[in-house]
N, C-alpha and C positions, 0 to 999 in steps of 0.2 A: 848736490842735484837742486837747480832752479825751481822756483814755483811751477812754471810752465810745463817743466819736465815730469814733475810730480803729477800734475793733473792729467798730462798725457798717459803716463805709466798707469794711473789709477783707471782711466777709461779703457785702455787696451786690456788690463785684467779682467774688467768686467764683461767686456766683449767676448772674451775667450771662455769665461764661466758660462754666459748665456748660450752660446754656441754649443757648449758641452751639454746643457739642458735640454736644447733641442733635439739633440742626437741621443739623449737618453731621457725619454719623457717620463720614465717611471720614477726618476728621482725629484724629490722635492727641492726648491730653492735652498731650503736651510741646509741640506746634505752637500752642497757646493762650498768648497773653502775659497770664498772670493772676498776681495777687499771691501766690496759695497754690494749689498743685495738689491735685485731689481726694484723692490717696493722702496727701499731707501733712497735708490737713485732717482726715481721718479718724483719722490717727494722733494729731494733737494733740488733737482733740475727744474721742476714744473708743478708745483702745488695746485693743480687743478680740480675744482669740485666737480662731482658726478654729472652735473647737468651741462657742464661745458666740455667734459672729457671726450664726449663723442665727436667733437670738432677736430681733434688731433689723431694722428697716426704716428707709428715708430717704424721706421725702416732701418735695415742693417747693411753695413759693408764689413768686410773682414777687419777693419781696423777701427772703426768708430761708430758710435751711436747717434743717429740724426733724428730729431724729432720734428715730425710734420704734421699739419693739421688733419684731423679726421680719424685717428687711430689710438688714441691714449685711453685706456680704460681707467675706471676709478679704482681706487685702493680695494673697494668691496667686490671688485668684478675679477673674473679670470684674466691671466696675463695672455696677451696675444704674441705669437712668436712666428712671423713669416720665415718662410724657407725658400730662397730665391724669389721667384715672382709671384709664388702662390703662398698664401698665409694659411697657417694651421692654428686653430684655436684649441687650447688646452681647457677643457670644462672643469669648473671648479665643484668640489663636493661640498654640498650644502648641509647645514645641520638639520635634524628632524624639525625643528621649530620653524625654519625657514620654509621647509616644504609645507608644513601645515599652514603657514600663513598665506600660501598661494594655492591650497587644495580647493577651495571653493570656485576660484577663477578657472583652474584647470578642469574642474567637473562641468562647469557652465560650457566651456568651450568644446571638451571632448565628448561629453554625454548629451547634454541638453541640445548644443547646436551640431552635434554629430560630425565635427571636423576630424580630419586626418590628424594623426599624431605629429607628423611633420609640420603641418600648419599650426597646431597648437604651440609646438616649440618655437616656431618664428613668430608668433603674436606674443608670447610671454617674454620673449627676449627683446623684441622692438618697443613694446608698450610698457613693460614692467622692469627691464634690465635683468631679468632673471634667465639665466643660461646654464643648461644642464645636458648631458648627452643623452641620446635615445635610450641606451641602456638603462641609465638612472631613471628615466622617465617610466619605462616599462616595469621596473621593479617596484616603483611606487604605485603605479596603477594596479599592479597585482596585490599589493599590501592593502590597498584602499578598496579592493573589488570593484573596480571600476571596469567592467566588462560590458562590451556591446552586444554579445551574442549569449545565447543560452549555453551554459555548460552543463553537463550530465549531472555533477554533484548539486548544482543549484535547482535544477528541475527536480532532482530526487527529494531535496529538501521542500521544494514547493508541494510535492505530492504529500509528503509526511505532514506539512502544516495543513493542508487542505483535508486529509483524513482527520486530524486532530480536531479540527474546527467543526468539521461535519459531524464528529461524535458528539458534540455538545450543542448541536443544532444550528450551526453558523454555515452559511454558504460562503464561497469565497471566489473573488476575481483576481488575477495577478496581472501587474503590467511592469514592463521593463522600459525604462525612458519613455513612458507615457503610451507605449504600445502594448495591446493585449498579448498575453503569453498562452499559447494553446498546448498544454501538457499532451493530449492525445496526439495531436499533429506531430508534436516532436518525437513520440515514441514510435509512431508510424514512419516517419522519415528516418529514423535511426535503425528502425528494424528491432526493436527492444520491447519488453514488456514491463509492467509494473513493478515486478518483483526485481527485474535487473536494477531498477532505480532504488528501490528499497534497499538493496544490498549496500549501495554507495551513500545512502543517506546518513548524516550524522547529527541529525536535529539541530544543527548549528544555525547561527544568524544568517539572514539572506543578505545577499549584496545590497548596498545602500541604492542601488538603481531599481531593485524590485519592490514593489508596494502591494501590499495585500489589503483589500478592501471587502466588505460585506455588501454585496449588491442590493439595492432596494426591493423590497418584497411586499407582498400583500399582508397587511396586519392581520395577526392571529393571536389567539389567546396563548400566553406564555406557558410553558411547561412549567410545573411546580419546582421550586429549588431543589429537592430532593431528587427529582428526575434528572435535573442537569448534573448534580453531583455524581449520581450512579453511573451516568453515562461517561463523565470524565474518568472516573475511577477504573471502569471496565476498559476504556480506550487505554489507559496507561498500562494495565495489567496485559491485555492482549497484544499491545505493540511489543512486548518482551516474549510473549509466549507463542502467538500464532505466527510462526515463522515458515518460510517455505520448505516442504518436505525435500529430504535429500532425493536424487534421481532413484528410480526403480533398481535396486541391486540387493543382493542377499543380505548384507549387513543390516541395511535398513529395514528390510521385510522381518527379519528376525526380532527387531524391536517391536514392529507391530503385532507380531505374534504373541509376545511377552504381553503387550497391552491386551490383545484379545482373551489371554488366559489369567488376567490379574484379577484381584479380588475387588479392585476398583470397579472394573466393567461388570463383574458379576453382580455388585450391588446395585448398579443401574439397571441390569436386566430384571432384577428383583422389583425394584422400583417402578419400572415400566410396567410389568405385569401386575403389580398392586393397584397402580393407578387406573389400568385398564378395568380390573374387576370392580373398582369403585364405581367407574363409569357405567357399568352394567348392573349395578345395584347389588353387587355381591360384597357387601360392606365386611362381613366377617373374615370371608378368605382375603379380600383386598387388604385387610388390616393385618393378617398373618405375613403376607408377602411384604408389606412395608415395614413390618418390624424386623424381618430378616435383612432388608435392605438398609435400614438404620444402623444395624449391627456392624455392617462392613462399610458404611458410607463415608467414613473418615479417611479411607484410602483414596478417595477422590481428591484429597488436599495433598497428596504426595506430589514432589516436585515432577515426576515422570509420569504423572496421570492426568496432566491437563486436558488430554483428548477425551477422558471420561468425563471430565467436567463439562465439556460442549455436548457429549452425548447425553448427559443427565439433564441439560437445558431441553435437548430435544424431547426426552421422555415426558417431562412434566408439561411441555407445551403441546404434546400430542394428545394427552389426557389430562387436561387442567382441573384441578381441584384446590379450591382456595385454602382449606385446612392443611392440606399436604404441602402446599407451597410456602405457607407462613412457617410450618414447623420444620420444613427442609431448611430453608435459609437461617431460621433461628438457631437450630441445631449446629449447623455448620460454623456460622459465626461464632458461637460460644466455644465450641470445639478448638477452632482456629486461636481464639483468645487464651485458651488454657494450655497449649502446647507449644514447644518450641519447634523450630523448621519450617513454619508456614511464613512465606514472604509477606512483608507488609502490604504491597499492592493487592495481592489476593485477599488478605484479611480486610482490607477496606472495601473491597468488592462485596464480599459476603456481608459485611456489616450493613452496606448500602442496601443490597438486595433485602436483608431482613427488615430493615426500618421501611422500606417501601411496600413490602408485602403486608406490614402491619397497619399501614395508613390508607391503602387504596384498595379499591374492589378488585375482584377477579379480572374483569375485563382490562383493567389498566396494568395489571401484572401480566396478562397475556401480551399486551402491546410492548412493555418493555421487554419481554423475552424475545419477541419478533425482533424488535430493534437489535438486541445483543446478537442474535444468530445472524441477522442479515449483516450486521457490522462485520462479524468474524467472516462471514461468507465472501463479502467483498474486499478483504484484506489485501487482495493482489490485483484488484481492478479486472477480474475476468468477467466474462459475459455470456449469456445464452440467447440466441435469436435476437441479438441487438439489445438486450436488456441486462441489467446488472445481475450476476449470478446469485442465486439464493438458495441456501441448502434447506431452507424450509419448504422448498417447493418439491423436495424429494420425500414423498409419502406414499404409501407406508415406508418409514424410514429403515425398520429393521425386517423387511420382507426377505432381503437376501441373506444367506448364510454368512456369519462373521467371518469365515475363512475365505469368502470369495468377494471380500469388499476392499482390497488393496487400493483399487482404482479411486475409491471416494477421496482419498487423502490428496488426490491430484486434480479433482473436479474444479477447484477454485483456482486453477493456474492457468486457465485456458480460455479461448474464445470460441465458443461451440456454435455451430450452425445447423438448423433443422435438416437440411438437405444431406448433411454429412452422417447423419446418425446410422444409416444402414452399413457404413463401412469404417466408421470413426475407430481409433485406437490411441494408446499412449505409447512412445517408444519403450520398447523392451517388456510391455505388459503381458503380451502373449507367451513369454517365457514362464512367467509365475502365475498367470491367471487367464481365463477365458475372457477375451475382449467382449463377448456377449453381455456380460454383466454391466459394463460400461454403457453399452447401447441401451440395454433395458432401463438403466438409472435416467439415462438422458431423455428418453420416451416418457418417463413418469414425469420428469421435471417439465417437459414441453406440455403434457397435459394438464397438469396443475397450475402452470404458469398462465395458461390460456383458458383456464376454468373449463377445459375439455370442449371448447367451442370451435377452435380452428380445424377447417376441414382437411389440413394436411395430416391431422393426427391419423386417420384412418388409412390414408395412402401410405405414410410411412410405416404404420403397424403392420399392415397387409404385407408390404414388400419385405419388411424385415422377417415377418412369420414364414413367407415363402422360402427366404434364404436359410433360416434356421432348420427347417424341415428338410431342405436338401443337403444340409451339412452332414459330415460323417460324425460329428459329435454334436448333436442338438442340445440346446440349452434349455432346461425346464423353466428356469426363471424367466429368460427371455421370451418364451413362449407364452408362459402366464401373463407376463406384462403386455404383450401384443394383444391378447384376447381381453384383457382387462380394459385396456386403453380403448380398443375398439368398441366395447360396451359403453364405456362412460361417454365416448363421444356421440355415439348413437343415441343414448339417452338425452345428452344435451340437445340433440336436433329435434327431439320429440317435446321439447318444453311447452310449445303453444298448441300441441295437439292432445287429442283425447287419448289417454293411455290404452284404453280397451280397443281402439281400432287403429292407433299409430303403428305404421310399418317399422319406424325406427325404434319405437319402444318395444316392439317384439324382437328386433334384432338385438337390442341391448340386453334382454333378458336370455336370449339364446347364447350369445357370447360370454356373459357372465356365469352362465351354467357351465359351459366348456371350461371356463377358467378355474371354477370351483372343483370340477371333477379332476382336473390337472393337478390342482393343488392337493387334493385328498391323495392322489396317487405319488406325487413326488416326495411329500413332506410328511411327517407325523402331524395328526391334527393339532393345531395350536390356536392362538388367539387370532392370527390373521386369517386362518381359515374359517373360524368362528365369525369374524367380521364380514367375510365375503358372503357367507350364507345368510347372515342377518340383512345385508344389503339386498340379496337377491329375494329374500322374503318380502321385504318392503316394496320392491318393484312388482312383485306378484300381486300384492294386494292393491297397489295404485291401478293396476290392469283390471281389478275384479276377479281375479284368478285365485280364490280363496283356497281351493282345493291344493294347488301347487304350493301356495304360500305355507298352508299347514303341513304339507309333506317336507317342505325345506326346513321348516322349524324342528320338526320330529329328527329328522336327519342331522341337523346341527346339534341337538341335545344329545342324541345318541353317540355321534362320532366324537363330540368333544366332552364327553363326562369326565375325563381325567384332566382337562385344562384347569379346571377350578382349583385342583390341589397340586399341580405339578408345573414346573417351569417350562412351558412348551409355547414354541412360536407358532 
């Protein structure tokens, strides 16, 4: 065979191999048993540098390879293989290092300049000689978290971070690609609530396109370091424990029944009664109840008793006593340190509360309790009348019987409106509990939240009262709350008037008298009844009606004689 024939044979073999590659793109050039690889061929026939390679092209016939200007790629680029009159480009798979080298430029084009992916690909190829398929680009954009729109997981983590920063006293604003992110608007648009987001939050890193900043604020006195430390630790613990209650169904309510009958809750009830007795000056009796409470208080630290921990804070907040608060946190922190089974986040919370109570006055301890209760209340971003929902507004807290309080575990999951109070309910609640208890609690929250000054209070209370009295099964608790709320609202309206001549003050006394009479008939005399009569006595004295005031006091002391020595509500 002559030299010319050998070259022709080699060229024909290469042509057949490359045609085979075109028809089988999944094969690599190395997998074809050819005499000369395409790269070797290009290097042998035309060793052109990358800068000038774009001035050449390669066209094929069935018998020979013909090199023409405009279509030859460099050895570092992908091989171009036209079929017929249309050319098909096989994209090269780049190493991670190559992608990382172009990451900043891709981010600038795709995110900062908001260009379409198609345009980004064209610019990267024409200006940087970087060519990859759309699928490769999308894979890398996902790995880099280069997202232009708000994903649910990202918004969930935003909400988680916002709560975390708020817990330590920091406000937060978020921006994606320089544009503000409105979490509330996102939830309204998707028809979801805060808990739906919390469920998918993984506390992971935010995408690099999202920036969190603390907005400028009016300078104020910084909280003491132990205050910030306590808030941070309380946030860490509640993030694990204060989770959404399961839907109202028999299994979950049985767990609540077990909680209501637990030694942990009984210790809280004893503590509440003891703190109340101290507040009335009955120190000996109060001491007896507090000793009984402390004998059982360690049950509050049990894993299943975190709800009792919450109610314990409600009790000491309702009847604050500096010495009891100090001893309470000191005892619990020492007990937690001495036994196994108490998780470290809770132990750190107790230690922080103990340290704070020892170093600060009672008013600051009340403030930190308010913060803790409000933080737990707002865990799921619920609201009442357009304001953040707050369990501390539900007072008296323990007025409703424990067995009729299932609804309270769901109050922090919804957006409540004043106008809906007369008919509001929770799905499946009426199967297990009278929805009237829910309406009564919302009316109490409304009154306390507005400091009993909103004129809608009496309108809603009287409407609900009329509905309740016409019901086949009227609720004593709802009727009491309606009378009590109307009395408190009337009293607030008389603030600028002479109590002796004020019509509103007179109405307030009459409605509170009706509430006390109902309380006496419906429940055994207890501390709440004692408090109602004490309040009524004070109102009579304000109006100068000392005869009625003395009669109310005698009635209170006679009816509540056993309250000082027995646990009665």
